[in-house]
DOMI-41104 format. One line per 2 residues: number of its first residue (from 1); their letters; for each residue x, y, z of N, C-alpha, C, O. Coordinates in steps of 0.05 Angstrom, whole numbers, plus 5000, padded with zeros to 4 digits. Layout:
BEGIN
NUM) a) X Y Z X Y Z X Y Z X Y Z | ... $
***
This chain:
BEGIN
1) xx) 4390 8265 5036 4381 8240 5025 4353 8242 5014 4347 8232 4993 | 4335 8256 5029 4308 8259 5020 4306 8274 4993 4291 8265 4976 $
3) xx) 4322 8295 4989 4321 8309 4964 4330 8292 4941 4319 8294 4919 | 4350 8275 4945 4359 8257 4924 4338 8236 4917 4334 8229 4894 $
5) xx) 4323 8227 4937 4301 8208 4932 4279 8221 4917 4267 8209 4899 | 4273 8246 4924 4252 8260 4909 4260 8265 4881 4244 8262 4862 $
7) xx) 4285 8272 4876 4295 8276 4849 4294 8250 4833 4286 8249 4810 | 4301 8228 4846 4299 8201 4834 4270 8195 4827 4265 8185 4805 $
9) xx) 4252 8201 4845 4224 8197 4840 4214 8213 4816 4200 8202 4799 | 4223 8238 4814 4215 8255 4791 4224 8243 4765 4210 8243 4745 $
11) xx) 4249 8232 4765 4260 8222 4740 4247 8195 4732 4244 8189 4709 | 4240 8179 4752 4229 8152 4746 4200 8155 4738 4191 8142 4718 $
13) xx) 4184 8170 4753 4156 8170 4749 4147 8194 4731 4127 8192 4718 | 4161 8216 4732 4154 8239 4716 4140 8259 4733 4130 8253 4755 $
15) xx) 4139 8284 4723 4126 8305 4738 4097 8307 4730 4091 8307 4706 | 4079 8309 4749 4051 8314 4744 4045 8344 4748 4059 8357 4764 $
17) xx) 4025 8354 4735 4017 8382 4739 4003 8383 4766 3986 8365 4771 | 4009 8402 4782 3997 8404 4809 3978 8428 4811 3984 8450 4801 $
19) xx) 3955 8423 4822 3936 8445 4827 3934 8447 4858 3925 8429 4871 | 3943 8470 4869 3945 8473 4898 3921 8490 4908 3912 8509 4895 $
21) xx) 3912 8483 4931 3892 8499 4945 3901 8501 4974 3916 8483 4984 | 3893 8521 4988 3900 8525 5016 3930 8525 5019 3942 8510 5034 $
23) xx) 3943 8543 5004 3972 8547 5005 3989 8522 5003 4008 8519 5018 | 3981 8504 4986 3998 8480 4981 3994 8457 4999 4007 8437 4996 $
25) xx) 3975 8458 5018 3971 8436 5035 3951 8416 5024 3952 8392 5031 | 3932 8425 5008 3913 8406 4996 3919 8408 4966 3913 8428 4953 $
27) xx) 3930 8387 4955 3937 8387 4927 3925 8363 4913 3921 8342 4925 | 3919 8367 4888 3911 8345 4871 3932 8342 4850 3937 8360 4834 $
29) xx) 3944 8319 4849 3965 8314 4829 3952 8302 4805 3939 8281 4807 | 3956 8314 4782 3942 8305 4758 3958 8284 4743 3981 8289 4735 $
31) xx) 3946 8260 4741 3960 8238 4728 3960 8241 4697 3978 8231 4684 | 3940 8255 4686 3938 8257 4657 3960 8274 4645 3964 8273 4621 $
33) xx) 3974 8290 4661 3996 8307 4651 4024 8295 4657 4044 8308 4651 | 4025 8271 4669 4050 8260 4676 4067 8253 4652 4056 8245 4631 $
35) xx) 4093 8257 4654 4112 8252 4632 4123 8224 4634 4147 8220 4634 | 4106 8204 4636 4115 8177 4639 4097 8158 4624 4073 8163 4621 $
37) xx) 4108 8136 4616 4092 8115 4602 4073 8103 4622 4079 8101 4646 | 4050 8094 4613 4031 8082 4631 4042 8055 4640 4059 8043 4627 $
39) xx) 4031 8045 4662 4041 8020 4673 4036 7997 4655 4050 7976 4657 | 4017 7999 4636 4012 7977 4618 4037 7972 4600 4039 7950 4590 $
41) xx) 4054 7992 4597 4078 7988 4581 4102 7980 4598 4124 7975 4587 | 4099 7978 4624 4120 7971 4642 4119 7941 4647 4098 7930 4650 $
43) xx) 4142 7929 4649 4142 7901 4656 4139 7899 4687 4141 7919 4701 | 4133 7875 4696 4127 7871 4724 4151 7879 4742 4147 7890 4764 $
45) xx) 4175 7873 4734 4199 7880 4750 4202 7910 4752 4208 7921 4774 | 4198 7925 4730 4200 7954 4730 4179 7966 4748 4184 7985 4763 $
47) xx) 4155 7955 4747 4133 7965 4764 4139 7960 4793 4135 7977 4810 | 4149 7936 4799 4156 7930 4827 4178 7948 4837 4176 7958 4860 $
49) xx) 4198 7953 4821 4220 7972 4829 4209 8000 4833 4216 8013 4853 | 4191 8009 4816 4179 8035 4818 4164 8038 4845 4166 8058 4858 $
51) xx) 4148 8017 4851 4132 8018 4876 4150 8017 4901 4145 8030 4921 | 4171 8000 4900 4190 7999 4923 4204 8026 4927 4207 8034 4950 $
53) xx) 4212 8039 4906 4226 8065 4909 4206 8086 4918 4213 8103 4934 | 4181 8085 4909 4161 8104 4918 4156 8100 4948 4153 8120 4962 $
55) xx) 4154 8075 4957 4150 8070 4985 4173 8081 5002 4168 8093 5023 | 4197 8078 4992 4220 8089 5006 4219 8120 5008 4225 8132 5028 $
57) xx) 4210 8132 4986 4208 8161 4985 4187 8170 5005 4191 8190 5020 | 4164 8156 5006 4143 8164 5025 4153 8161 5054 4149 8180 5070 $
59) xx) 4165 8139 5060 4175 8135 5088 4196 8156 5095 4195 8167 5117 | 4215 8161 5077 4235 8181 5083 4223 8209 5088 4234 8224 5103 $
61) xx) 4201 8214 5075 4187 8240 5079 4174 8242 5106 4176 8263 5119 | 4160 8221 5115 4145 8223 5139 4160 8217 5165 4152 8225 5186 $
63) xx) 4182 8203 5162 4196 8195 5187 4208 8218 5202 4213 8216 5226 | 4213 8241 5189 4225 8264 5202 4205 8284 5213 4213 8305 5223 $
65) xx) 4180 8278 5210 4159 8296 5221 4163 8298 5252 4167 8278 5265 | 4163 8322 5262 4166 8326 5291 4140 8321 5306 4119 8329 5296 $
67) xx) 4142 8310 5329 4118 8306 5346 4110 8333 5356 4126 8350 5363 | 4083 8339 5356 4074 8365 5365 4080 8372 5394 4081 8395 5401 $
69) xx) 4084 8352 5411 4088 8356 5439 4117 8351 5449 4126 8363 5468 | 4131 8333 5436 4157 8325 5445 4179 8333 5425 4173 8337 5402 $
71) xx) 4203 8335 5435 4225 8342 5416 4236 8318 5402 4260 8314 5399 | 4218 8301 5392 4226 8276 5378 4211 8275 5351 4191 8289 5347 $
73) xx) 4221 8258 5334 4207 8253 5309 4186 8231 5312 4187 8217 5332 | 4168 8230 5293 4148 8208 5295 4161 8181 5292 4151 8161 5304 $
75) xx) 4183 8179 5278 4198 8154 5276 4210 8147 5303 4209 8124 5311 | 4222 8166 5316 4235 8161 5342 4214 8150 5362 4221 8133 5379 $
77) xx) 4190 8159 5360 4168 8151 5379 4153 8126 5369 4134 8118 5382 | 4161 8115 5347 4148 8092 5334 4119 8098 5327 4102 8080 5327 $
79) xx) 4113 8123 5322 4086 8131 5312 4084 8123 5283 4063 8114 5274 | 4105 8128 5267 4106 8119 5240 4129 8099 5238 4149 8100 5252 $
81) xx) 4125 8079 5220 4144 8057 5217 4142 8048 5188 4122 8051 5175 | 4164 8036 5179 4166 8028 5151 4144 8009 5142 4133 8011 5120 $
83) xx) 4137 7990 5159 4116 7971 5152 4088 7984 5151 4069 7972 5140 | 4086 8008 5162 4060 8022 5161 4055 8037 5134 4034 8048 5130 $
85) xx) 4075 8036 5116 4072 8048 5090 4068 8027 5069 4084 8008 5067 | 4047 8029 5054 4042 8010 5032 4036 8027 5007 4023 8048 5008 $
87) xx) 4046 8017 4984 4040 8030 4958 4030 8010 4939 4039 7987 4938 | 4011 8018 4922 3998 8001 4903 3995 8015 4877 3992 8039 4876 $
89) xx) 3996 8000 4856 3991 8010 4829 3961 8011 4826 3947 7992 4831 | 3951 8034 4816 3922 8036 4811 3917 8027 4782 3930 8036 4764 $
91) xx) 3898 8010 4779 3892 7999 4752 3885 8020 4732 3869 8039 4738 | 3896 8018 4708 3890 8037 4686 3897 8066 4693 3884 8084 4683 $
93) xx) 3918 8070 4709 3925 8097 4716 3955 8098 4723 3967 8078 4731 | 3967 8122 4720 3994 8126 4729 3995 8134 4759 4017 8136 4770 $
95) xx) 3972 8138 4771 3971 8146 4799 3977 8122 4817 3970 8099 4811 | 3992 8128 4838 3999 8107 4858 3982 8112 4883 3979 8134 4892 $
97) xx) 3971 8090 4893 3956 8091 4918 3976 8088 4941 3990 8068 4942 | 3976 8107 4959 3994 8106 4982 3977 8104 5007 3959 8120 5012 $
99) xx) 3982 8083 5023 3968 8079 5048 3988 8082 5071 4009 8068 5071 | 3982 8099 5089 4000 8104 5112 3984 8097 5137 3963 8109 5142 $
101) xx) 3995 8079 5153 3983 8073 5179 4002 8084 5200 4026 8082 5198 | 3990 8097 5221 4006 8107 5243 3995 8098 5269 3971 8092 5271 $
103) xx) 4012 8098 5289 4004 8088 5315 4009 8109 5337 4032 8113 5345 | 3988 8122 5346 3992 8142 5367 4005 8129 5392 4002 8106 5397 $
105) xx) 4019 8146 5407 4033 8135 5430 4015 8125 5452 4022 8107 5468 | 3991 8136 5454 3971 8128 5474 3943 8126 5462 3938 8141 5443 $
107) xx) 3926 8109 5472 3899 8105 5459 3881 8129 5461 3860 8130 5448 | 3888 8149 5478 3871 8173 5480 3886 8198 5471 3879 8220 5479 $
109) xx) 3906 8194 5454 3922 8216 5444 3905 8238 5432 3890 8234 5413 | 3906 8262 5444 3890 8284 5435 3900 8297 5409 3887 8313 5397 $
111) xx) 3925 8290 5402 3937 8302 5378 3938 8283 5354 3952 8289 5335 | 3923 8261 5355 3924 8242 5333 3914 8254 5307 3926 8248 5286 $
113) xx) 3894 8270 5308 3884 8283 5284 3905 8302 5273 3910 8303 5248 | 3919 8317 5290 3940 8335 5281 3963 8319 5268 3975 8328 5248 $
115) xx) 3970 8296 5280 3991 8280 5269 3983 8270 5241 4000 8271 5222 | 3959 8261 5237 3949 8253 5211 3950 8276 5191 3958 8272 5168 $
117) xx) 3943 8299 5200 3944 8323 5183 3973 8330 5175 3978 8338 5153 | 3991 8327 5194 4020 8331 5188 4031 8311 5168 4046 8319 5150 $
119) xx) 4023 8286 5170 4031 8266 5151 4021 8274 5123 4037 8273 5104 | 3996 8281 5121 3985 8289 5095 3999 8314 5084 4007 8314 5061 $
121) xx) 4003 8334 5101 4016 8358 5091 4045 8353 5082 4053 8364 5062 | 4059 8337 5097 4087 8331 5090 4089 8316 5063 4106 8323 5046 $
123) xx) 4071 8297 5059 4072 8282 5034 4063 8300 5010 4075 8298 4988 | 4043 8316 5014 4034 8334 4992 4055 8355 4986 4057 8364 4963 $
125) xx) 4071 8362 5006 4092 8382 5002 4117 8369 4989 4131 8383 4974 | 4122 8344 4995 4147 8331 4987 4146 8316 4961 4166 8315 4947 $
127) xx) 4124 8305 4954 4122 8287 4931 4107 8301 4908 4084 8310 4912 | 4119 8301 4885 4106 8314 4862 4092 8295 4843 4077 8303 4826 $
129) xx) 4097 8269 4847 4085 8249 4829 4056 8245 4835 4047 8251 4857 | 4041 8236 4816 4012 8232 4820 4007 8209 4840 4016 8186 4835 $
131) xx) 3993 8215 4861 3987 8194 4881 3961 8201 4895 3952 8224 4897 | 3948 8180 4905 3924 8182 4921 3932 8173 4949 3946 8153 4952 $
133) xx) 3924 8187 4969 3933 8183 4996 3910 8174 5015 3889 8186 5015 | 3916 8153 5030 3897 8143 5050 3912 8140 5076 3931 8123 5078 $
135) xx) 3905 8155 5096 3919 8155 5122 3900 8143 5143 3877 8151 5144 | 3910 8124 5158 3894 8111 5179 3910 8108 5204 3934 8105 5204 $
137) xx) 3895 8108 5226 3907 8100 5252 3907 8070 5253 3888 8057 5244 | 3928 8058 5265 3930 8029 5267 3905 8019 5282 3896 8031 5302 $
139) xx) 3893 7998 5271 3868 7988 5282 3871 7981 5311 3890 7967 5319 | 3853 7991 5328 3853 7986 5356 3872 8003 5373 3875 7999 5397 $
141) xx) 3886 8022 5360 3906 8037 5373 3896 8063 5386 3910 8077 5400 | 3871 8071 5380 3860 8096 5390 3830 8093 5396 3816 8078 5383 $
143) xx) 3821 8107 5417 3793 8105 5426 3774 8115 5405 3751 8104 5403 | 3781 8134 5389 3763 8146 5369 3775 8144 5340 3773 8162 5324 $
145) xx) 3787 8121 5334 3802 8118 5309 3784 8122 5285 3793 8133 5265 | 3759 8112 5285 3742 8115 5262 3736 8144 5255 3737 8153 5232 $
147) xx) 3730 8160 5276 3724 8189 5272 3749 8203 5262 3747 8220 5244 | 3772 8197 5273 3797 8210 5265 3804 8202 5236 3812 8219 5221 $
149) xx) 3800 8177 5229 3806 8168 5202 3788 8183 5182 3797 8191 5160 | 3763 8188 5189 3745 8203 5171 3755 8232 5169 3755 8243 5147 $
151) xx) 3763 8244 5191 3772 8272 5190 3797 8275 5173 3798 8294 5157 | 3817 8258 5176 3842 8262 5163 3842 8253 5133 3862 8256 5119 $
153) xx) 3820 8242 5124 3817 8235 5096 3795 8250 5082 3788 8243 5059 | 3783 8269 5095 3761 8285 5083 3773 8312 5073 3782 8328 5089 $
155) xx) 3772 8316 5047 3784 8340 5035 3773 8366 5046 3787 8385 5050 | 3747 8367 5050 3734 8391 5060 3743 8397 5089 3748 8420 5096 $
157) xx) 3745 8377 5106 3754 8381 5133 3783 8389 5134 3791 8406 5150 | 3799 8377 5116 3828 8385 5115 3831 8414 5107 3846 8429 5119 $
159) xx) 3816 8422 5086 3818 8449 5076 3809 8469 5098 3821 8489 5102 | 3787 8462 5112 3777 8480 5133 3798 8482 5156 3802 8503 5167 $
161) xx) 3810 8459 5163 3830 8459 5184 3854 8477 5177 3864 8491 5194 | 3863 8475 5152 3886 8490 5143 3881 8520 5140 3900 8535 5136 $
163) xx) 3856 8528 5141 3849 8556 5140 3854 8569 5168 3855 8594 5170 | 3856 8553 5189 3861 8563 5215 3891 8570 5217 3908 8552 5216 $
165) xx) 3898 8596 5221 3926 8603 5221 3943 8590 5243 3966 8584 5239 | 3931 8586 5266 3946 8573 5288 3952 8544 5282 3974 8534 5287 $
167) xx) 3932 8530 5271 3936 8502 5264 3956 8499 5241 3973 8482 5241 | 3953 8517 5221 3972 8517 5199 4001 8521 5208 4019 8507 5199 $
169) xx) 4005 8540 5226 4032 8545 5237 4042 8520 5251 4066 8513 5248 | 4025 8507 5267 4034 8483 5282 4042 8461 5262 4062 8447 5266 $
171) xx) 4026 8457 5241 4032 8437 5221 4058 8443 5207 4075 8426 5203 | 4062 8469 5200 4087 8477 5186 4111 8472 5204 4132 8464 5194 $
173) xx) 4109 8476 5230 4131 8471 5248 4137 8441 5250 4160 8434 5251 | 4116 8425 5250 4120 8396 5252 4133 8384 5227 4148 8365 5228 $
175) xx) 4126 8395 5203 4136 8383 5178 4161 8396 5168 4172 8387 5148 | 4171 8416 5182 4195 8430 5174 4219 8410 5173 4222 8394 5191 $
177) xx) 4234 8412 5152 4257 8394 5149 4278 8400 5170 4283 8423 5177 | 4290 8379 5182 4311 8383 5202 4336 8395 5188 4341 8391 5165 $
179) x) 4352 8409 5204 4376 8422 5193 4398 8402 5187 4419 8409 5178 $
***
């Protein structure tokens, strides 16, 4: 189902040129190369449909991420949930703003940063359309949420983290597609 949603996304929004760094985990999707008309030419209904489908694609991508400690997915543990995904049209751009909120299972979860990194890696790996990503811990759900939010949204910290072979392997195992 995920692959068909991604194919649908490619056909609706168009393919953007991707520039990858750190073996595909930190990517910048270029909106200026997208094969799609700008949103100014889209009517409101078409834009709404595009955003709803993109939200579905995002959620389908992240719901199957495996928890680093348990043999469950983040969806099974209610760490990610459909209402935690929001998508917005960015003014004067083909780029879509994606906001993902997640809720660690406990307020002192030591793996919250890793979960945020897995969400980012999975979306950058799965979605080819131009998008900007903002990942946050649900407000009040973690003791150090502000620091973790800064870490998982800082490109330099992400790149440095993904250079660590042990951490990279752990992320790859968590975002691996189920059989």
